[in-house]
C-alpha positions as CSV (number, residue, x, y, z in Angstrom):
1,N,2.1,-11.8,2.7
2,S,5.8,-11.5,2.1
3,F,5.6,-13.5,-1.1
4,S,2.7,-11.3,-2.3
5,N,4.7,-8.2,-1.6
6,Q,7.6,-9.5,-3.5
7,V,5.4,-10.3,-6.5
8,L,3.7,-6.9,-6.5
9,A,7.1,-5.2,-6.2
10,Q,8.4,-7.1,-9.2
11,I,5.3,-6.2,-11.2
12,E,5.7,-2.5,-10.2
13,L,9.4,-2.5,-11.2
14,Y,8.7,-4.2,-14.5
15,T,5.7,-2.2,-15.6
16,K,7.2,1.2,-14.5
17,R,10.8,0.4,-15.1
18,S,11.5,3.8,-16.7
19,Q,10.6,5.4,-13.3
20,Y,13.2,3.4,-11.4
21,S,17.0,3.5,-11.6
22,V,19.1,0.5,-10.5
23,G,19.0,0.4,-6.7
24,V,17.0,-0.7,-3.7
25,F,13.6,0.8,-3.1
26,I,10.9,0.7,-0.5
27,L,7.6,-1.0,-1.6
28,P,5.1,1.8,-2.2
29,K,2.6,1.9,0.7
30,K,-0.3,1.6,-1.7
31,L,0.9,-1.8,-2.9
32,D,1.6,-3.0,0.7
33,E,-1.9,-2.0,1.6
34,E,-3.3,-3.9,-1.4
35,V,-1.7,-7.1,-0.1
36,A,-3.0,-6.4,3.4
37,A,-6.5,-5.8,2.1
38,A,-6.5,-9.0,0.1
39,H,-5.2,-11.0,3.1
40,L,-7.9,-9.5,5.4
41,D,-10.6,-10.2,2.7
42,H,-9.4,-13.9,2.6
43,L,-9.8,-14.0,6.4
44,G,-13.3,-12.7,6.1
45,V,-12.4,-9.4,7.8
46,R,-14.5,-6.4,6.6
47,L,-13.1,-2.9,7.0
48,S,-15.1,0.3,7.1
49,K,-14.2,3.2,4.8
50,M,-12.5,6.3,6.3
51,S,-14.8,9.3,6.4
52,T,-13.8,12.6,4.9
53,E,-13.6,14.1,8.4
54,Q,-11.3,11.3,9.6
55,A,-9.0,11.6,6.5
56,S,-8.8,15.4,7.1
57,Y,-8.0,15.0,10.8
58,L,-5.2,12.5,10.0
59,D,-4.1,14.5,6.9
60,L,-4.5,11.4,4.7
61,N,-6.3,10.6,1.5
62,E,-9.6,8.7,2.0
63,S,-8.5,6.0,-0.5
64,G,-5.1,5.5,1.1
65,P,-2.3,5.0,1.7
66,Y,-3.4,5.0,5.3
67,K,0.0,5.7,6.9
68,P,1.9,9.0,6.7
69,E,5.1,9.0,4.5
70,H,7.4,8.9,7.5
71,Y,5.8,5.7,8.8
72,R,7.8,2.5,8.1
73,Y,6.1,-0.8,8.2
């Protein structure tokens, strides 16, 4: 998973380089969750989708990211 995160981070920085200055950045949660979803899929794990009611209660978007901005992985 760590290698996958690094590759996605490099792709993000390359394809959106005008949005990033030189520095150290936290991997966007959406990309981290893509890696996690791919890994779980590889393991045969199936996740249910979050309902509108659940998303509203948690104050999150139904399509992710699934952790609030203050949460650090």
